[in-house]
Biotite code that builds the C-alpha atoms (Angstrom):
import biotite.structure as struc

atoms = struc.array([
    struc.Atom([8.938, 127.106, 70.720], chain_id="A", res_id=1, res_name="MET", atom_name="CA", element="C"),
    struc.Atom([8.370, 123.353, 70.993], chain_id="A", res_id=2, res_name="LEU", atom_name="CA", element="C"),
    struc.Atom([10.809, 121.001, 69.211], chain_id="A", res_id=3, res_name="PRO", atom_name="CA", element="C"),
    struc.Atom([9.210, 119.895, 65.927], chain_id="A", res_id=4, res_name="ARG", atom_name="CA", element="C"),
    struc.Atom([9.334, 116.199, 65.052], chain_id="A", res_id=5, res_name="ILE", atom_name="CA", element="C"),
    struc.Atom([8.437, 114.043, 62.036], chain_id="A", res_id=6, res_name="VAL", atom_name="CA", element="C"),
    struc.Atom([7.589, 110.355, 62.563], chain_id="A", res_id=7, res_name="ILE", atom_name="CA", element="C"),
    struc.Atom([8.393, 107.948, 59.713], chain_id="A", res_id=8, res_name="VAL", atom_name="CA", element="C"),
    struc.Atom([6.910, 104.447, 59.940], chain_id="A", res_id=9, res_name="ASP", atom_name="CA", element="C"),
    struc.Atom([4.577, 102.458, 57.717], chain_id="A", res_id=10, res_name="ASP", atom_name="CA", element="C"),
    struc.Atom([2.663, 101.004, 60.692], chain_id="A", res_id=11, res_name="HIS", atom_name="CA", element="C"),
    struc.Atom([-0.128, 103.385, 61.853], chain_id="A", res_id=12, res_name="PRO", atom_name="CA", element="C"),
    struc.Atom([-0.267, 101.876, 65.354], chain_id="A", res_id=13, res_name="LEU", atom_name="CA", element="C"),
    struc.Atom([3.446, 102.473, 65.847], chain_id="A", res_id=14, res_name="MET", atom_name="CA", element="C"),
    struc.Atom([3.054, 106.059, 64.657], chain_id="A", res_id=15, res_name="CYS", atom_name="CA", element="C"),
    struc.Atom([0.231, 106.528, 67.156], chain_id="A", res_id=16, res_name="MET", atom_name="CA", element="C"),
    struc.Atom([2.281, 105.083, 70.038], chain_id="A", res_id=17, res_name="ALA", atom_name="CA", element="C"),
    struc.Atom([5.276, 107.263, 69.210], chain_id="A", res_id=18, res_name="VAL", atom_name="CA", element="C"),
    struc.Atom([3.099, 110.352, 68.844], chain_id="A", res_id=19, res_name="ARG", atom_name="CA", element="C"),
    struc.Atom([1.565, 109.762, 72.302], chain_id="A", res_id=20, res_name="LEU", atom_name="CA", element="C"),
    struc.Atom([5.014, 109.533, 73.894], chain_id="A", res_id=21, res_name="VAL", atom_name="CA", element="C"),
    struc.Atom([6.260, 112.656, 72.138], chain_id="A", res_id=22, res_name="LEU", atom_name="CA", element="C"),
    struc.Atom([3.204, 114.778, 72.909], chain_id="A", res_id=23, res_name="GLU", atom_name="CA", element="C"),
    struc.Atom([3.254, 113.609, 76.516], chain_id="A", res_id=24, res_name="ARG", atom_name="CA", element="C"),
    struc.Atom([6.855, 114.849, 76.714], chain_id="A", res_id=25, res_name="ASP", atom_name="CA", element="C"),
    struc.Atom([5.933, 118.236, 75.296], chain_id="A", res_id=26, res_name="GLY", atom_name="CA", element="C"),
    struc.Atom([7.068, 117.906, 71.676], chain_id="A", res_id=27, res_name="TYR", atom_name="CA", element="C"),
    struc.Atom([5.149, 118.876, 68.556], chain_id="A", res_id=28, res_name="GLU", atom_name="CA", element="C"),
    struc.Atom([4.594, 116.192, 65.901], chain_id="A", res_id=29, res_name="VAL", atom_name="CA", element="C"),
    struc.Atom([4.366, 118.155, 62.660], chain_id="A", res_id=30, res_name="VAL", atom_name="CA", element="C"),
    struc.Atom([3.938, 115.196, 60.277], chain_id="A", res_id=31, res_name="ALA", atom_name="CA", element="C"),
    struc.Atom([3.714, 111.432, 59.943], chain_id="A", res_id=32, res_name="GLU", atom_name="CA", element="C"),
    struc.Atom([5.169, 109.735, 56.856], chain_id="A", res_id=33, res_name="CYS", atom_name="CA", element="C"),
    struc.Atom([4.692, 106.151, 55.745], chain_id="A", res_id=34, res_name="HIS", atom_name="CA", element="C"),
    struc.Atom([7.326, 105.936, 52.990], chain_id="A", res_id=35, res_name="THR", atom_name="CA", element="C"),
    struc.Atom([10.915, 107.026, 52.608], chain_id="A", res_id=36, res_name="GLY", atom_name="CA", element="C"),
    struc.Atom([10.109, 109.187, 49.602], chain_id="A", res_id=37, res_name="ALA", atom_name="CA", element="C"),
    struc.Atom([7.436, 111.080, 51.547], chain_id="A", res_id=38, res_name="ASP", atom_name="CA", element="C"),
    struc.Atom([9.874, 111.527, 54.416], chain_id="A", res_id=39, res_name="CYS", atom_name="CA", element="C"),
    struc.Atom([12.536, 113.170, 52.262], chain_id="A", res_id=40, res_name="VAL", atom_name="CA", element="C"),
    struc.Atom([10.005, 115.526, 50.696], chain_id="A", res_id=41, res_name="GLN", atom_name="CA", element="C"),
    struc.Atom([8.380, 116.380, 54.043], chain_id="A", res_id=42, res_name="THR", atom_name="CA", element="C"),
    struc.Atom([11.655, 117.051, 55.838], chain_id="A", res_id=43, res_name="VAL", atom_name="CA", element="C"),
    struc.Atom([12.874, 119.284, 53.036], chain_id="A", res_id=44, res_name="ARG", atom_name="CA", element="C"),
    struc.Atom([9.632, 121.227, 53.239], chain_id="A", res_id=45, res_name="SER", atom_name="CA", element="C"),
    struc.Atom([9.195, 121.484, 57.029], chain_id="A", res_id=46, res_name="LEU", atom_name="CA", element="C"),
    struc.Atom([12.826, 121.263, 58.245], chain_id="A", res_id=47, res_name="GLU", atom_name="CA", element="C"),
    struc.Atom([11.898, 119.741, 61.615], chain_id="A", res_id=48, res_name="PRO", atom_name="CA", element="C"),
    struc.Atom([14.260, 119.482, 64.568], chain_id="A", res_id=49, res_name="ASP", atom_name="CA", element="C"),
    struc.Atom([14.128, 115.679, 64.572], chain_id="A", res_id=50, res_name="LEU", atom_name="CA", element="C"),
    struc.Atom([13.094, 112.763, 62.363], chain_id="A", res_id=51, res_name="VAL", atom_name="CA", element="C"),
    struc.Atom([12.213, 109.469, 64.042], chain_id="A", res_id=52, res_name="ILE", atom_name="CA", element="C"),
    struc.Atom([12.864, 106.966, 61.268], chain_id="A", res_id=53, res_name="LEU", atom_name="CA", element="C"),
    struc.Atom([12.194, 103.270, 60.763], chain_id="A", res_id=54, res_name="ASP", atom_name="CA", element="C"),
    struc.Atom([14.713, 101.455, 58.560], chain_id="A", res_id=55, res_name="LEU", atom_name="CA", element="C"),
    struc.Atom([12.248, 99.049, 56.982], chain_id="A", res_id=56, res_name="ASN", atom_name="CA", element="C"),
    struc.Atom([9.976, 101.424, 55.101], chain_id="A", res_id=57, res_name="ILE", atom_name="CA", element="C"),
    struc.Atom([8.772, 101.284, 51.478], chain_id="A", res_id=58, res_name="PRO", atom_name="CA", element="C"),
    struc.Atom([9.816, 103.613, 48.648], chain_id="A", res_id=59, res_name="LYS", atom_name="CA", element="C"),
    struc.Atom([13.359, 104.349, 49.862], chain_id="A", res_id=60, res_name="LEU", atom_name="CA", element="C"),
    struc.Atom([14.694, 102.347, 52.796], chain_id="A", res_id=61, res_name="ASP", atom_name="CA", element="C"),
    struc.Atom([15.980, 104.018, 55.920], chain_id="A", res_id=62, res_name="GLY", atom_name="CA", element="C"),
    struc.Atom([19.624, 104.056, 54.850], chain_id="A", res_id=63, res_name="PHE", atom_name="CA", element="C"),
    struc.Atom([18.706, 105.788, 51.592], chain_id="A", res_id=64, res_name="SER", atom_name="CA", element="C"),
    struc.Atom([16.687, 108.365, 53.519], chain_id="A", res_id=65, res_name="VAL", atom_name="CA", element="C"),
    struc.Atom([19.625, 109.082, 55.835], chain_id="A", res_id=66, res_name="ILE", atom_name="CA", element="C"),
    struc.Atom([21.923, 109.475, 52.844], chain_id="A", res_id=67, res_name="GLU", atom_name="CA", element="C"),
    struc.Atom([19.593, 111.920, 51.080], chain_id="A", res_id=68, res_name="ARG", atom_name="CA", element="C"),
    struc.Atom([18.963, 114.012, 54.166], chain_id="A", res_id=69, res_name="LEU", atom_name="CA", element="C"),
    struc.Atom([22.633, 114.142, 55.094], chain_id="A", res_id=70, res_name="ARG", atom_name="CA", element="C"),
    struc.Atom([23.597, 115.193, 51.566], chain_id="A", res_id=71, res_name="SER", atom_name="CA", element="C"),
    struc.Atom([21.290, 118.211, 51.856], chain_id="A", res_id=72, res_name="SER", atom_name="CA", element="C"),
    struc.Atom([21.852, 121.392, 53.844], chain_id="A", res_id=73, res_name="ALA", atom_name="CA", element="C"),
    struc.Atom([19.113, 120.454, 56.319], chain_id="A", res_id=74, res_name="ILE", atom_name="CA", element="C"),
    struc.Atom([20.406, 120.069, 59.876], chain_id="A", res_id=75, res_name="LYS", atom_name="CA", element="C"),
    struc.Atom([17.602, 117.832, 61.123], chain_id="A", res_id=76, res_name="THR", atom_name="CA", element="C"),
    struc.Atom([18.645, 115.213, 63.675], chain_id="A", res_id=77, res_name="HIS", atom_name="CA", element="C"),
    struc.Atom([17.827, 111.597, 62.777], chain_id="A", res_id=78, res_name="ILE", atom_name="CA", element="C"),
    struc.Atom([16.844, 109.025, 65.405], chain_id="A", res_id=79, res_name="LEU", atom_name="CA", element="C"),
    struc.Atom([16.354, 105.455, 64.206], chain_id="A", res_id=80, res_name="ILE", atom_name="CA", element="C"),
    struc.Atom([13.462, 103.492, 65.739], chain_id="A", res_id=81, res_name="LEU", atom_name="CA", element="C"),
    struc.Atom([13.348, 100.074, 64.131], chain_id="A", res_id=82, res_name="THR", atom_name="CA", element="C"),
    struc.Atom([12.717, 96.369, 64.610], chain_id="A", res_id=83, res_name="SER", atom_name="CA", element="C"),
    struc.Atom([16.150, 95.610, 63.092], chain_id="A", res_id=84, res_name="SER", atom_name="CA", element="C"),
    struc.Atom([17.710, 94.966, 66.497], chain_id="A", res_id=85, res_name="ASP", atom_name="CA", element="C"),
    struc.Atom([21.290, 94.247, 65.498], chain_id="A", res_id=86, res_name="SER", atom_name="CA", element="C"),
    struc.Atom([24.463, 96.058, 66.420], chain_id="A", res_id=87, res_name="SER", atom_name="CA", element="C"),
    struc.Atom([25.417, 95.860, 62.755], chain_id="A", res_id=88, res_name="HIS", atom_name="CA", element="C"),
    struc.Atom([22.441, 97.993, 61.784], chain_id="A", res_id=89, res_name="TYR", atom_name="CA", element="C"),
    struc.Atom([23.094, 100.412, 64.641], chain_id="A", res_id=90, res_name="ALA", atom_name="CA", element="C"),
    struc.Atom([26.744, 100.711, 63.673], chain_id="A", res_id=91, res_name="PHE", atom_name="CA", element="C"),
    struc.Atom([25.848, 101.398, 60.032], chain_id="A", res_id=92, res_name="ARG", atom_name="CA", element="C"),
    struc.Atom([23.345, 104.043, 61.109], chain_id="A", res_id=93, res_name="CYS", atom_name="CA", element="C"),
    struc.Atom([26.001, 105.742, 63.223], chain_id="A", res_id=94, res_name="LEU", atom_name="CA", element="C"),
    struc.Atom([28.399, 105.731, 60.291], chain_id="A", res_id=95, res_name="GLN", atom_name="CA", element="C"),
    struc.Atom([25.696, 107.040, 57.952], chain_id="A", res_id=96, res_name="ALA", atom_name="CA", element="C"),
    struc.Atom([25.028, 110.068, 60.136], chain_id="A", res_id=97, res_name="GLY", atom_name="CA", element="C"),
    struc.Atom([22.130, 109.135, 62.402], chain_id="A", res_id=98, res_name="ALA", atom_name="CA", element="C"),
    struc.Atom([22.200, 110.646, 65.885], chain_id="A", res_id=99, res_name="SER", atom_name="CA", element="C"),
    struc.Atom([20.669, 107.705, 67.708], chain_id="A", res_id=100, res_name="GLY", atom_name="CA", element="C"),
    struc.Atom([19.295, 104.176, 67.485], chain_id="A", res_id=101, res_name="PHE", atom_name="CA", element="C"),
    struc.Atom([16.470, 102.578, 69.495], chain_id="A", res_id=102, res_name="VAL", atom_name="CA", element="C"),
    struc.Atom([14.853, 99.174, 68.995], chain_id="A", res_id=103, res_name="CYS", atom_name="CA", element="C"),
    struc.Atom([11.074, 98.871, 68.903], chain_id="A", res_id=104, res_name="LYS", atom_name="CA", element="C"),
    struc.Atom([11.329, 96.013, 71.405], chain_id="A", res_id=105, res_name="ASP", atom_name="CA", element="C"),
    struc.Atom([12.683, 98.438, 73.998], chain_id="A", res_id=106, res_name="ASP", atom_name="CA", element="C"),
    struc.Atom([10.295, 100.168, 76.380], chain_id="A", res_id=107, res_name="LYS", atom_name="CA", element="C"),
    struc.Atom([8.860, 103.471, 75.195], chain_id="A", res_id=108, res_name="LEU", atom_name="CA", element="C"),
    struc.Atom([10.767, 105.201, 77.987], chain_id="A", res_id=109, res_name="GLU", atom_name="CA", element="C"),
    struc.Atom([13.934, 104.328, 76.074], chain_id="A", res_id=110, res_name="GLU", atom_name="CA", element="C"),
    struc.Atom([12.582, 106.304, 73.120], chain_id="A", res_id=111, res_name="LEU", atom_name="CA", element="C"),
    struc.Atom([11.791, 109.192, 75.447], chain_id="A", res_id=112, res_name="SER", atom_name="CA", element="C"),
    struc.Atom([15.371, 109.251, 76.758], chain_id="A", res_id=113, res_name="ARG", atom_name="CA", element="C"),
    struc.Atom([16.786, 108.994, 73.246], chain_id="A", res_id=114, res_name="ALA", atom_name="CA", element="C"),
    struc.Atom([14.709, 111.908, 71.935], chain_id="A", res_id=115, res_name="VAL", atom_name="CA", element="C"),
    struc.Atom([15.756, 114.093, 74.856], chain_id="A", res_id=116, res_name="LYS", atom_name="CA", element="C"),
    struc.Atom([19.440, 113.257, 74.354], chain_id="A", res_id=117, res_name="ALA", atom_name="CA", element="C"),
    struc.Atom([19.452, 113.756, 70.583], chain_id="A", res_id=118, res_name="VAL", atom_name="CA", element="C"),
    struc.Atom([17.609, 117.086, 70.752], chain_id="A", res_id=119, res_name="LEU", atom_name="CA", element="C"),
    struc.Atom([20.170, 118.217, 73.339], chain_id="A", res_id=120, res_name="ALA", atom_name="CA", element="C"),
    struc.Atom([22.937, 117.547, 70.826], chain_id="A", res_id=121, res_name="GLY", atom_name="CA", element="C"),
    struc.Atom([24.119, 114.150, 72.080], chain_id="A", res_id=122, res_name="TYR", atom_name="CA", element="C"),
    struc.Atom([24.333, 110.786, 70.321], chain_id="A", res_id=123, res_name="SER", atom_name="CA", element="C"),
    struc.Atom([22.243, 107.904, 71.655], chain_id="A", res_id=124, res_name="TYR", atom_name="CA", element="C"),
    struc.Atom([23.625, 104.462, 70.814], chain_id="A", res_id=125, res_name="PHE", atom_name="CA", element="C"),
    struc.Atom([24.327, 101.293, 72.740], chain_id="A", res_id=126, res_name="HIS", atom_name="CA", element="C"),
    struc.Atom([27.718, 101.574, 74.426], chain_id="A", res_id=127, res_name="LYS", atom_name="CA", element="C"),
    struc.Atom([28.869, 98.493, 72.546], chain_id="A", res_id=128, res_name="ARG", atom_name="CA", element="C"),
    struc.Atom([28.353, 100.286, 69.231], chain_id="A", res_id=129, res_name="VAL", atom_name="CA", element="C"),
    struc.Atom([30.342, 103.377, 70.185], chain_id="A", res_id=130, res_name="THR", atom_name="CA", element="C"),
    struc.Atom([33.058, 101.256, 71.793], chain_id="A", res_id=131, res_name="ASP", atom_name="CA", element="C"),
    struc.Atom([33.417, 99.272, 68.579], chain_id="A", res_id=132, res_name="LEU", atom_name="CA", element="C"),
    struc.Atom([33.606, 102.448, 66.524], chain_id="A", res_id=133, res_name="LEU", atom_name="CA", element="C"),
    struc.Atom([36.532, 103.642, 68.652], chain_id="A", res_id=134, res_name="ILE", atom_name="CA", element="C"),
    struc.Atom([38.130, 100.201, 68.652], chain_id="A", res_id=135, res_name="GLU", atom_name="CA", element="C"),
    struc.Atom([37.939, 99.894, 64.876], chain_id="A", res_id=136, res_name="ASN", atom_name="CA", element="C"),
    struc.Atom([39.343, 103.372, 64.334], chain_id="A", res_id=137, res_name="ALA", atom_name="CA", element="C"),
    struc.Atom([42.349, 102.592, 66.534], chain_id="A", res_id=138, res_name="ILE", atom_name="CA", element="C"),
    struc.Atom([42.883, 99.089, 65.220], chain_id="A", res_id=139, res_name="ALA", atom_name="CA", element="C"),
    struc.Atom([42.310, 99.697, 61.504], chain_id="A", res_id=140, res_name="SER", atom_name="CA", element="C"),
    struc.Atom([46.035, 99.927, 60.670], chain_id="A", res_id=141, res_name="THR", atom_name="CA", element="C"),
    struc.Atom([47.432, 97.775, 63.452], chain_id="A", res_id=142, res_name="LYS", atom_name="CA", element="C"),
    struc.Atom([45.635, 94.449, 63.520], chain_id="A", res_id=143, res_name="LYS", atom_name="CA", element="C"),
    struc.Atom([42.939, 92.391, 61.782], chain_id="A", res_id=144, res_name="PRO", atom_name="CA", element="C"),
    struc.Atom([39.458, 93.953, 61.900], chain_id="A", res_id=145, res_name="PRO", atom_name="CA", element="C"),
    struc.Atom([37.262, 93.304, 64.894], chain_id="A", res_id=146, res_name="SER", atom_name="CA", element="C"),
    struc.Atom([34.099, 91.237, 64.765], chain_id="A", res_id=147, res_name="ALA", atom_name="CA", element="C"),
    struc.Atom([32.196, 94.226, 63.434], chain_id="A", res_id=148, res_name="PHE", atom_name="CA", element="C"),
    struc.Atom([34.385, 94.310, 60.352], chain_id="A", res_id=149, res_name="ASN", atom_name="CA", element="C"),
    struc.Atom([33.688, 90.684, 59.615], chain_id="A", res_id=150, res_name="SER", atom_name="CA", element="C"),
    struc.Atom([31.771, 89.283, 56.666], chain_id="A", res_id=151, res_name="GLU", atom_name="CA", element="C"),
    struc.Atom([28.939, 91.809, 56.919], chain_id="A", res_id=152, res_name="LEU", atom_name="CA", element="C"),
    struc.Atom([31.388, 94.701, 56.593], chain_id="A", res_id=153, res_name="SER", atom_name="CA", element="C"),
    struc.Atom([31.800, 93.615, 52.967], chain_id="A", res_id=154, res_name="LEU", atom_name="CA", element="C"),
    struc.Atom([28.222, 94.700, 52.267], chain_id="A", res_id=155, res_name="LEU", atom_name="CA", element="C"),
    struc.Atom([27.046, 98.147, 51.244], chain_id="A", res_id=156, res_name="THR", atom_name="CA", element="C"),
    struc.Atom([24.117, 99.694, 53.133], chain_id="A", res_id=157, res_name="ASP", atom_name="CA", element="C"),
    struc.Atom([21.743, 98.746, 50.315], chain_id="A", res_id=158, res_name="ARG", atom_name="CA", element="C"),
    struc.Atom([23.076, 95.178, 50.234], chain_id="A", res_id=159, res_name="GLU", atom_name="CA", element="C"),
    struc.Atom([22.628, 94.919, 54.008], chain_id="A", res_id=160, res_name="LEU", atom_name="CA", element="C"),
    struc.Atom([19.037, 96.120, 53.615], chain_id="A", res_id=161, res_name="THR", atom_name="CA", element="C"),
    struc.Atom([18.293, 93.556, 50.886], chain_id="A", res_id=162, res_name="VAL", atom_name="CA", element="C"),
    struc.Atom([20.002, 90.866, 52.967], chain_id="A", res_id=163, res_name="PHE", atom_name="CA", element="C"),
    struc.Atom([17.762, 91.626, 55.944], chain_id="A", res_id=164, res_name="GLY", atom_name="CA", element="C"),
    struc.Atom([14.614, 91.477, 53.823], chain_id="A", res_id=165, res_name="LEU", atom_name="CA", element="C"),
    struc.Atom([15.673, 88.237, 52.125], chain_id="A", res_id=166, res_name="LEU", atom_name="CA", element="C"),
    struc.Atom([16.284, 86.380, 55.368], chain_id="A", res_id=167, res_name="VAL", atom_name="CA", element="C"),
    struc.Atom([12.901, 87.568, 56.645], chain_id="A", res_id=168, res_name="LYS", atom_name="CA", element="C"),
    struc.Atom([11.368, 85.534, 53.832], chain_id="A", res_id=169, res_name="GLY", atom_name="CA", element="C"),
    struc.Atom([10.388, 88.278, 51.413], chain_id="A", res_id=170, res_name="MET", atom_name="CA", element="C"),
    struc.Atom([10.338, 87.387, 47.724], chain_id="A", res_id=171, res_name="SER", atom_name="CA", element="C"),
    struc.Atom([12.327, 89.279, 45.110], chain_id="A", res_id=172, res_name="ASN", atom_name="CA", element="C"),
    struc.Atom([9.109, 90.935, 43.937], chain_id="A", res_id=173, res_name="GLN", atom_name="CA", element="C"),
    struc.Atom([8.166, 92.050, 47.472], chain_id="A", res_id=174, res_name="GLU", atom_name="CA", element="C"),
    struc.Atom([11.645, 93.437, 48.064], chain_id="A", res_id=175, res_name="ILE", atom_name="CA", element="C"),
    struc.Atom([11.516, 95.253, 44.747], chain_id="A", res_id=176, res_name="GLY", atom_name="CA", element="C"),
    struc.Atom([8.197, 96.877, 45.657], chain_id="A", res_id=177, res_name="GLN", atom_name="CA", element="C"),
    struc.Atom([9.513, 97.881, 49.083], chain_id="A", res_id=178, res_name="THR", atom_name="CA", element="C"),
    struc.Atom([12.783, 99.383, 47.830], chain_id="A", res_id=179, res_name="LEU", atom_name="CA", element="C"),
    struc.Atom([11.505, 100.655, 44.474], chain_id="A", res_id=180, res_name="MET", atom_name="CA", element="C"),
    struc.Atom([13.789, 98.287, 42.576], chain_id="A", res_id=181, res_name="LEU", atom_name="CA", element="C"),
    struc.Atom([13.114, 96.054, 39.598], chain_id="A", res_id=182, res_name="SER", atom_name="CA", element="C"),
    struc.Atom([12.887, 92.283, 40.046], chain_id="A", res_id=183, res_name="HIS", atom_name="CA", element="C"),
    struc.Atom([16.072, 91.967, 37.986], chain_id="A", res_id=184, res_name="LYS", atom_name="CA", element="C"),
    struc.Atom([17.962, 94.391, 40.216], chain_id="A", res_id=185, res_name="THR", atom_name="CA", element="C"),
    struc.Atom([16.921, 92.494, 43.345], chain_id="A", res_id=186, res_name="VAL", atom_name="CA", element="C"),
    struc.Atom([18.126, 89.264, 41.719], chain_id="A", res_id=187, res_name="SER", atom_name="CA", element="C"),
    struc.Atom([21.461, 90.932, 41.034], chain_id="A", res_id=188, res_name="THR", atom_name="CA", element="C"),
    struc.Atom([21.732, 91.979, 44.674], chain_id="A", res_id=189, res_name="TYR", atom_name="CA", element="C"),
    struc.Atom([20.913, 88.442, 45.777], chain_id="A", res_id=190, res_name="LYS", atom_name="CA", element="C"),
    struc.Atom([23.659, 86.976, 43.594], chain_id="A", res_id=191, res_name="ILE", atom_name="CA", element="C"),
    struc.Atom([26.109, 89.621, 44.819], chain_id="A", res_id=192, res_name="ARG", atom_name="CA", element="C"),
    struc.Atom([25.234, 88.819, 48.439], chain_id="A", res_id=193, res_name="LEU", atom_name="CA", element="C"),
    struc.Atom([25.797, 85.114, 47.941], chain_id="A", res_id=194, res_name="MET", atom_name="CA", element="C"),
    struc.Atom([29.145, 85.771, 46.287], chain_id="A", res_id=195, res_name="ASN", atom_name="CA", element="C"),
    struc.Atom([30.350, 88.220, 48.938], chain_id="A", res_id=196, res_name="LYS", atom_name="CA", element="C"),
    struc.Atom([29.226, 86.022, 51.823], chain_id="A", res_id=197, res_name="LEU", atom_name="CA", element="C"),
    struc.Atom([30.264, 82.719, 50.210], chain_id="A", res_id=198, res_name="ASN", atom_name="CA", element="C"),
    struc.Atom([26.720, 81.432, 50.654], chain_id="A", res_id=199, res_name="ALA", atom_name="CA", element="C"),
    struc.Atom([25.532, 79.005, 47.941], chain_id="A", res_id=200, res_name="PRO", atom_name="CA", element="C"),
    struc.Atom([21.867, 79.181, 48.950], chain_id="A", res_id=201, res_name="ASN", atom_name="CA", element="C"),
    struc.Atom([19.289, 80.847, 51.191], chain_id="A", res_id=202, res_name="MET", atom_name="CA", element="C"),
    struc.Atom([19.879, 78.347, 53.988], chain_id="A", res_id=203, res_name="VAL", atom_name="CA", element="C"),
    struc.Atom([23.478, 79.526, 54.299], chain_id="A", res_id=204, res_name="GLU", atom_name="CA", element="C"),
    struc.Atom([22.385, 83.170, 54.128], chain_id="A", res_id=205, res_name="LEU", atom_name="CA", element="C"),
    struc.Atom([19.980, 82.495, 57.002], chain_id="A", res_id=206, res_name="ALA", atom_name="CA", element="C"),
    struc.Atom([22.790, 80.905, 59.037], chain_id="A", res_id=207, res_name="LYS", atom_name="CA", element="C"),
    struc.Atom([24.928, 83.997, 58.521], chain_id="A", res_id=208, res_name="ILE", atom_name="CA", element="C"),
    struc.Atom([22.023, 86.191, 59.605], chain_id="A", res_id=209, res_name="ALA", atom_name="CA", element="C"),
    struc.Atom([21.552, 84.182, 62.787], chain_id="A", res_id=210, res_name="GLN", atom_name="CA", element="C"),
    struc.Atom([25.276, 84.333, 63.495], chain_id="A", res_id=211, res_name="ARG", atom_name="CA", element="C"),
    struc.Atom([25.119, 88.117, 63.422], chain_id="A", res_id=212, res_name="HIS", atom_name="CA", element="C"),
    struc.Atom([21.823, 88.463, 65.336], chain_id="A", res_id=213, res_name="ASP", atom_name="CA", element="C"),
    struc.Atom([19.861, 89.577, 62.285], chain_id="A", res_id=214, res_name="ILE", atom_name="CA", element="C"),
    struc.Atom([16.281, 88.396, 62.648], chain_id="A", res_id=215, res_name="ALA", atom_name="CA", element="C"),
    struc.Atom([15.021, 85.804, 60.174], chain_id="A", res_id=216, res_name="THR", atom_name="CA", element="C"),
    struc.Atom([11.467, 84.859, 59.327], chain_id="A", res_id=217, res_name="ALA", atom_name="CA", element="C"),
])
């Protein structure tokens, strides 16, 4: 029986490219989802072997999807395929329970290798991410946190998601529509981010994003 895979991305061309790679490698794509809410419902219904998930999707962001799937009894593997090419995002995904992380800027052969590894029961992350996980675990009670536990470690997964969307230039209304949040809630997150990061304005937030290799608009 072929491994069964669900693709989750709100860009049809990306879904098509991923599907071509998977079918070429002998996998069965059982569904494509364009929102996080659809993904959760589809995975619960089909229980595929693997979900290939973008972080920046509407109606439940990627972190929320991981949380909901991991809180269920479903044993589906989760491989992140996203444009959020930052070790901070990869590290958070590892902590949240994802099995692998690939950037969309990588060659499609990287995705092919990641799928093969994850379906075989292995994790697929940049070595730097796994090294930092080990380093932080050892150092947590002995010395000040490493660079990974710097200012961004103060943020929750949802705050990190909002932060990434803000520095990409999205308005509060656009972020609210993407994450299914009210305009007021997004404003609250923005204030909380500025307080936690000691950033008085969006210019300073953008500087922090650049310092941590989080893409800005």
